N, C-alpha and C positions, 0 to 999 in steps of 0.2 A: 017403605015403613024397616023393610027388613037396614038395610044401606042406617038408618035411622039408632036401631039397636045392634050394632055392628060400634057405632064412635064412643055408642056410651061407652060398651064394653072399655075397650081402647081407655077410654076417660080415667074410667077406672081406675083401672088396671097401673097409673100415671102413674097419681094419686097416693095410691099407696105407699107408704112407711119404706125403700129399702133402711137395708143393713148397715154402718157403718162402714164407711173403710180400713181396710184391714181386723175386722169386728170377725172373730169365729163368732159360731152357735152356741160357744156356753157365754157368752161376756153379759156380762152381770147387766144392767139396768143402767146402774147410778153411773156409766163412759168405760174406758176405756182398759181391759187387764195392765197385773203389773208386769211392766215391761223391763224383763232379767239384764240389769248393765254391772258396768264393771268400772271401781272407782279408784281415786287413789284422794291422797290430802296432800293443797297445796301446802306449802314449804315457804317460808319466811331466809331468803339463801341474798348472800354475797353474789354480785354482776357488774360483768362493768366492759365495753363494750370493746369487741376485738376483733384483729384481727385474722386467717389463717394462712400465714411466714412455708415456704419451704423447709425444709430440714433433714437430715440426716440422723441414720443411726452410728456410732465409729463409736472406740475401742478409746476406754482410757489408758489400756497397756498396747500404746503403737507406735515399735523400735525402728526405724535401719540401724540396725546392728554394723559396725564398722572392723574393721582386723586394727589391731592393735599391733603391730607388726611388719618389717617386712619382708618378700617373700613366695615363692611359686604357694598358687593351693593347691591341696592332696585330694580336703575333700570337700561338698561342700550338700546344708540340707537339703532335700526333693521339696518342693512349695510342696503345703497339706502334710505334711508331715506333723507330729503336733507331738511337743515336746515337752518336757519339765526344766523346772533352774537348776542351773548351771548342767544341762547338758550340749553335748558338742551341737554344736550350730556348720563348724566348720575348721577348716582345721591346715599350718598353714603348715611346707618344708620345714624341717627342726633340724635340719642336718650342720647346719652354720652355725647356727644361736650354739650342739650341743658342743661342738669342735672348740669357740669360746665361755663356755660353762668349763671346759674341763683348762684350758689359761687358769683363765681365774683359785680352782680349786688348787691350779698348783704353786700361784701365786700365795697362795695365803700361805700353803706349808713353807713353804721356801718362809714367807715373815713371822712365820710361831715360832722360828728354828732361832729368828735373828732374836726377838722377845724373847725368846726363854735364855741365851747365850747371856743380849747383856743382862738382864732381869738377875742371872750369879755371880756375871760380871762387876757391877755393881756389887752384890752380899762381899764377896771377895773383897773389891779392895777397903766397902765399909770393914773389914774388922779387921784387916794392914794400919785404916790411917788410927783407929780404937791404942793399935800397939807403938802407935809416932811411925811406923814405916811408910807411911805414904800421905802427901802432901795433900790439903783440902782439896788442890783447887782438878787434881785427876782427881777423886773421889766427886765432884758435883760431873767434873766431864760425863766421868760414866756415869749420869745421874741421866743426863740430857744424855748420853744415847739410850741410855734404857726405856724412857717416854719417849723419842722417837723412832725408839722402834716397836713401842706395844698404839703409837696415832699409823703407823705401815702395818701393822699386821689388820688394824679396824677399818680401814679403808678399805685393806686387801679383802675384807666380809665383808664389806660393802658390796660393792662389787661385781661378788659372786654371790652373794641376795639380791642383783638387778641383772646382774645373767639368767639367775633360776625362773627368776620374772617373768626379763621378756622370754626365757626358752616356756614357761608354763598362757602369755600370750600364742603362742601358736595352736594354741586350741582355741575357736571365738566357742566361749560358751551364753548360752540363754542368761540373759539379764533376771530373763521371769516362764512364769510359765504359759503357750502360744501358741500356735501354726505356724508357720510357715507362709504365707503370705506371697512374697515375691521373692529369685535369687536373681541378683545382677553379678552376682559374677559366674563364670563359667569354673571347676578343673581344666587347669593347667593353666591358668590364669596368673602373670603377674601382679599380685599391687601392695601399696602402699600403708604406711600406717593412715589412717583417718577415711581409709576407702572401703562405701558399702560397702554391704558381700550378702545380706536377707535384709526383708521384711518378718518381725515377727509382730505378732500382730494376738492376744488375749481373748478366747468371746465368750466369753462369760465376763468382766466386769466394762459390761457394756454400755450405753447413756448418748441418749439424744444431745447433738447439735444444729442449732438455729442459728441466723446472723439477723438481728432486730435493725424495723430503722433510729435515730434518734425521738422521732417521737413517742414510741414507746417504750424508752429504756426512762426515762423517773419510774414508770407503770412494773417493773420490775425487778426484783428483788428475793435477795434470801430466802425459799419456802415458797415464794408466789407458785403455787398446782393449775397447772393447763391440761389443755386438753390438748392428744395425741394420740393422730387416726395415720393409719398402714390398711389401705384395705386391704381387703374389708371387715379389721376388725379397730380400736376403739380403743384410745385408755387412761390415765392419768399422771402426771407426771407435777415432779417440784424442785427450782432453781436451782442446779447446786451450787452455782456458779455464774456469776457473771461482769470478763470483761470490761471495765468501760472505757479501753481506749479502742478505738473506732477503722477501722479500717481505707489505709488512703490513699486506693480505686474507690470501693465502694459506699466507702461513709457508715458503715455497721455496725451490730457490734455482738459479742460474741457471744452465746450465751449454752450454758450447758444444763441438760435435765438429769435426774436419775429416771429410773422411768419403774413402775409401777406393775407385777403382774401380768408381763411380755416376755417372749423372749424371740423379738424381731436376733434376728442373724447384723454383726454391719454390715452397714451396705444398701443397709433397706431404706432405701426414699421417705417421709414422712409429711407432715403439715400439721403445723404446732400452731392453735389459739393464744393470740402471741394477742395482752393487754394496749387497752394505748386509748384512758382514763383509768383514774381511780375506782376500786374498786363497790357499790353500796345496797342498801340494804336493802328487795323483791322479793315481792312474793310472786311466787311460778309458781305454775303446775308443770305435767307435762301436754305435750305439742296436740299428740291426744283427746284432751280434755275440749280440743278448741270444736263454736261448733263454726265452720267461712260460710255464710252464704250471701247473694246480692247483698243486702241490708246489711251486713257486717261480718261482725267478728264477737261468738255470746261463747258464752262457760255454762250448763248444768250444772245447778247445782243438788246437794240431796235439804233437801229444806227442813227443820226440825220438826214434823207433820209426815217426814217420808216421802213426799211428792218432788215429783221435777220440776226448779228455780227456774229459767228462761234470763241468761245475769247479763247483760251486754256490758263490756269489755274494751279495753287498748290493746295490743304484744306489744312490746319491748324489748330490753334484748332477750338474747335467749343463750345459753349452754351447754352443745350438749340434747336431753330427748326434753332439755327444764324452761320453761319461758314463759317468763314475767309477764303478769294480765296488771290491769290497769282498769281498777273500779270495783262493783261492790264485792270485792272478793278476800276473804283474810285468811292469815295461818287456820289452819287445823280443821278447814271447812274440805267436804264431801262433793269433790265434781266425778263426773260423769263423763269417765276413759275409752266404753265400748256399751256400745247400745245407744247411745244417744241420736241414733242420724232420722230414725221417725219418733221420736221422741216428741212427748205436747207441752205444750207449761201443766205442771195444776195434775198427771197424769204416774199415776203410783207406781212404784219403786222395787224390785225385788232385786238384793243387791246378790253375789256373784259373792259366791267360799274363796276366803285366795286359798295356793292348793298347797298344801300342806309340805312347808322341810321332807326334803330325802334324804 
């Protein structure tokens, strides 16, 4: 009799209704409590299939500054030096050029005197010709001598200007503001016109450079917006220029991108999302809205009654944090991005307010 009584008690205990999983003592009899969730808006946007290609940050002003006259270097700016436009980058010994300039100045003085004498002689003979004391042929000869002297004086002035320009070129000036990135020559070395002395790079006018394959060329045009990554940050950039001439070896095409709101230094390695097909309009949601289960991919949508609706979708193109969804999701729908892990279809929702802007 005792054994039977214990078994009956146990049986009664098993048959007692257990509280629902995850339900607190305050759970209303009508179902689970409202779930606290965060939502985002499904958006219609243009997307295209893309491939991530390696690129780098380069400066639009990157020059190997060369000497313009022959001579021995007497100064070269140190690597890392910041210079402004017109500041000296290097100096060449100017002793020989100063001598040549002095000679050119002396020639100018001589030819100026010859010109003045020829002008005075022509004026004198012109007066005598008017009185009939000098023949017209003699006056013509004086006119020719005057014109020749004037021409020689102009040539002498031009040579003096050339000597001054060459003397000025002994100072290798910065063509733009920047930083000395490399030195190819040292003080004491002799250089010839055209020899590279320093490399000057502007850290301000930066852009991204990427080389794309022929398949992407028709889909990359001026103004195309692409994503650029440089771990751990990411940004957007616009195509500034496309060089439609492929490299002979790599068969790749040079593309330059204008960066937006990033300050990556020159030389930074980046990855660029390059489209491989024409963009199309899609409905996209944040990746966090996807619910991944063994049965497939779904999205929880906020229904008109304020309750959770589980919508089966397929995924397509992706761009950054957004991904295309194909299914019964329309632009403007509210989709749940946080708090949907334990949601049940039909469950009431409590939407978290957006944080106030700082």
